[in-house]
Backbone as a chain_set.jsonl record, in Angstrom:
{"seq": "MAYRINKEECISCGACQEVCPVSCISEDENGKRVIDEDVCIDCGSCASVCPVSCISHVE", "coords": {"N": [[-4.168, -9.018, 12.693], [-2.748, -8.961, 9.444], [-0.77, -9.526, 6.488], [-1.492, -10.724, 3.178], [-0.683, -12.757, 0.378], [-1.67, -12.718, -2.965], [-1.744, -15.481, -4.724], [-2.339, -15.971, -7.38], [-1.584, -13.7, -8.712], [1.062, -13.308, -8.005], [4.444, -13.035, -9.0], [6.653, -14.372, -8.244], [9.059, -13.046, -7.576], [10.46, -12.545, -5.23], [11.029, -10.223, -3.835], [9.504, -9.336, -1.65], [10.091, -11.237, 0.302], [12.768, -10.738, 0.768], [12.765, -8.249, 2.1], [11.336, -8.584, 4.453], [11.241, -8.09, 7.875], [10.941, -10.012, 9.868], [11.166, -12.465, 8.748], [8.875, -13.936, 7.79], [7.952, -14.792, 5.391], [7.779, -17.264, 2.969], [8.569, -19.738, 0.439], [6.261, -21.582, -1.443], [5.326, -24.937, -2.572], [4.94, -24.515, -5.252], [6.541, -22.47, -5.972], [5.585, -19.987, -5.336], [5.185, -17.16, -3.172], [4.368, -17.172, 0.308], [2.791, -15.918, 3.26], [3.336, -16.247, 6.682], [0.891, -15.75, 8.752], [0.749, -15.801, 11.496], [3.207, -15.024, 12.365], [3.735, -12.627, 11.13], [4.252, -9.15, 11.559], [2.766, -7.047, 10.774], [3.884, -4.848, 9.408], [4.025, -3.904, 6.789], [6.109, -3.762, 4.971], [6.548, -5.687, 2.975], [4.369, -5.364, 1.186], [4.917, -2.831, 0.256], [7.084, -3.114, -1.461], [6.344, -4.84, -3.468], [6.277, -5.501, -6.875], [4.024, -6.007, -8.426], [1.843, -5.466, -6.935], [0.469, -7.477, -5.378], [0.057, -8.037, -2.761], [-1.927, -7.812, 0.045], [-3.575, -6.187, 2.806], [-5.035, -7.862, 5.506], [-7.712, -8.424, 7.804]], "CA": [[-4.09, -8.459, 11.357], [-1.539, -9.361, 8.731], [-0.812, -9.353, 5.04], [-1.678, -11.971, 2.438], [-0.235, -12.685, -1.012], [-2.551, -13.328, -3.955], [-0.879, -16.387, -5.48], [-2.659, -15.869, -8.808], [-0.891, -12.531, -9.256], [2.473, -13.332, -7.593], [5.375, -13.384, -10.072], [7.752, -15.093, -7.594], [10.306, -12.287, -7.668], [11.159, -12.651, -3.954], [11.298, -8.913, -3.218], [8.84, -9.292, -0.341], [10.832, -12.119, 1.205], [14.037, -10.077, 1.083], [12.614, -7.101, 3.001], [10.577, -8.912, 5.664], [12.13, -8.029, 9.047], [10.76, -11.16, 10.755], [11.295, -13.681, 7.922], [7.644, -14.717, 7.817], [7.564, -15.114, 4.023], [8.51, -18.414, 2.439], [8.17, -20.176, -0.893], [5.491, -22.828, -1.394], [5.76, -25.993, -3.493], [4.805, -24.032, -6.627], [7.435, -21.342, -6.164], [4.907, -18.748, -4.962], [5.468, -16.738, -1.808], [3.276, -17.215, 1.274], [3.092, -15.213, 4.504], [2.866, -16.874, 7.911], [0.15, -14.677, 9.407], [0.99, -15.851, 12.937], [4.506, -14.398, 12.616], [3.698, -11.29, 10.532], [4.114, -8.062, 12.526], [1.894, -6.032, 10.184], [4.679, -3.639, 9.139], [3.75, -3.436, 5.44], [7.307, -3.712, 4.127], [6.364, -6.569, 1.826], [3.438, -4.747, 0.24], [5.5, -1.618, -0.328], [8.086, -3.429, -2.494], [5.818, -5.767, -4.468], [6.155, -4.823, -8.157], [2.724, -6.239, -9.052], [0.83, -5.129, -5.925], [-0.371, -8.642, -5.083], [0.02, -8.244, -1.312], [-2.956, -6.95, 0.632], [-3.766, -6.227, 4.249], [-6.237, -8.583, 5.923], [-8.047, -8.213, 9.226]], "C": [[-2.748, -8.846, 10.738], [-1.708, -9.037, 7.259], [-0.936, -10.714, 4.386], [-1.274, -11.738, 0.988], [-1.249, -13.391, -1.906], [-1.669, -14.173, -4.867], [-1.128, -16.341, -6.979], [-1.865, -14.742, -9.469], [0.608, -12.515, -8.957], [3.366, -13.78, -8.759], [6.649, -14.039, -9.525], [9.088, -14.365, -7.664], [11.125, -12.34, -6.378], [11.449, -11.334, -3.266], [10.701, -8.829, -1.82], [9.617, -10.09, 0.703], [12.13, -11.463, 1.653], [13.89, -8.965, 2.108], [11.898, -7.415, 4.31], [11.504, -8.952, 6.882], [12.008, -9.22, 9.993], [10.789, -12.497, 10.009], [10.047, -14.558, 7.945], [7.165, -15.105, 6.421], [8.436, -16.262, 3.517], [7.96, -18.759, 1.06], [7.404, -21.481, -0.771], [5.996, -23.809, -2.448], [5.668, -25.592, -4.956], [5.688, -22.822, -6.919], [6.811, -19.995, -5.841], [5.217, -18.425, -3.508], [4.199, -16.814, -0.965], [3.74, -16.531, 2.559], [2.513, -15.992, 5.672], [2.211, -15.776, 8.737], [0.333, -14.677, 10.919], [2.3, -15.166, 13.319], [4.536, -12.948, 12.118], [3.459, -10.225, 11.602], [3.348, -6.877, 11.952], [2.634, -4.735, 9.854], [4.439, -3.066, 7.742], [4.942, -3.356, 4.516], [7.133, -4.526, 2.856], [5.486, -5.921, 0.755], [4.063, -3.545, -0.457], [6.514, -1.909, -1.431], [7.564, -4.345, -3.604], [5.595, -5.049, -5.796], [4.797, -5.017, -8.857], [1.56, -6.017, -8.086], [-0.108, -6.29, -5.598], [-0.465, -8.939, -3.59], [-0.979, -7.265, -0.708], [-3.063, -7.18, 2.141], [-5.072, -6.946, 4.552], [-6.465, -8.363, 7.411], [-8.41, -9.508, 9.882]], "O": [[-1.752, -9.03, 11.437], [-2.656, -8.367, 6.849], [-0.541, -11.73, 4.957], [-1.492, -10.659, 0.437], [-1.64, -14.526, -1.634], [-0.93, -13.634, -5.69], [-0.23, -16.637, -7.767], [-1.518, -14.827, -10.647], [1.351, -11.775, -9.602], [3.08, -14.778, -9.42], [7.612, -14.237, -10.266], [10.134, -15.0, -7.796], [12.347, -12.197, -6.417], [12.066, -11.328, -2.2], [11.335, -8.304, -0.905], [9.772, -9.656, 1.844], [12.541, -11.622, 2.803], [14.798, -8.751, 2.912], [11.866, -6.566, 5.2], [12.441, -9.749, 6.924], [12.88, -9.423, 10.838], [10.472, -13.539, 10.583], [10.141, -15.776, 8.102], [6.088, -15.684, 6.277], [9.662, -16.229, 3.626], [7.006, -18.144, 0.584], [7.844, -22.393, -0.071], [6.982, -23.538, -3.134], [6.252, -26.252, -5.815], [5.591, -22.222, -7.989], [7.443, -18.96, -6.051], [5.48, -19.324, -2.709], [3.098, -16.555, -1.452], [4.922, -16.559, 2.901], [1.338, -16.357, 5.659], [2.9, -14.962, 9.352], [0.096, -13.656, 11.564], [2.481, -14.77, 14.471], [5.295, -12.134, 12.644], [2.576, -10.372, 12.448], [3.287, -5.817, 12.575], [2.076, -3.648, 10.002], [4.63, -1.868, 7.528], [4.8, -2.921, 3.373], [7.533, -4.089, 1.777], [5.822, -5.931, -0.43], [3.772, -3.275, -1.622], [6.781, -1.038, -2.258], [8.273, -4.597, -4.578], [4.818, -4.096, -5.858], [4.464, -4.27, -9.777], [0.418, -6.351, -8.401], [-1.326, -6.118, -5.545], [-1.004, -9.973, -3.194], [-0.892, -6.055, -0.919], [-2.686, -8.23, 2.661], [-6.097, -6.671, 3.929], [-5.523, -8.145, 8.173], [-8.72, -9.532, 11.073]]}, "num_chains": 1, "name": "protein.A"}
């Protein structure tokens, strides 16, 4: 289980990347954030700080 960012809704603010305790969030070639689901520890920190609620939990 992990979290995923909806790139259509992401405003590229970087808040999620700043709070991730395992640094699994990076920026893609379009400036949008992406989560490495293999590294994600499923803590939910990213989703809790997203100002546009574009991060969701996936199974």
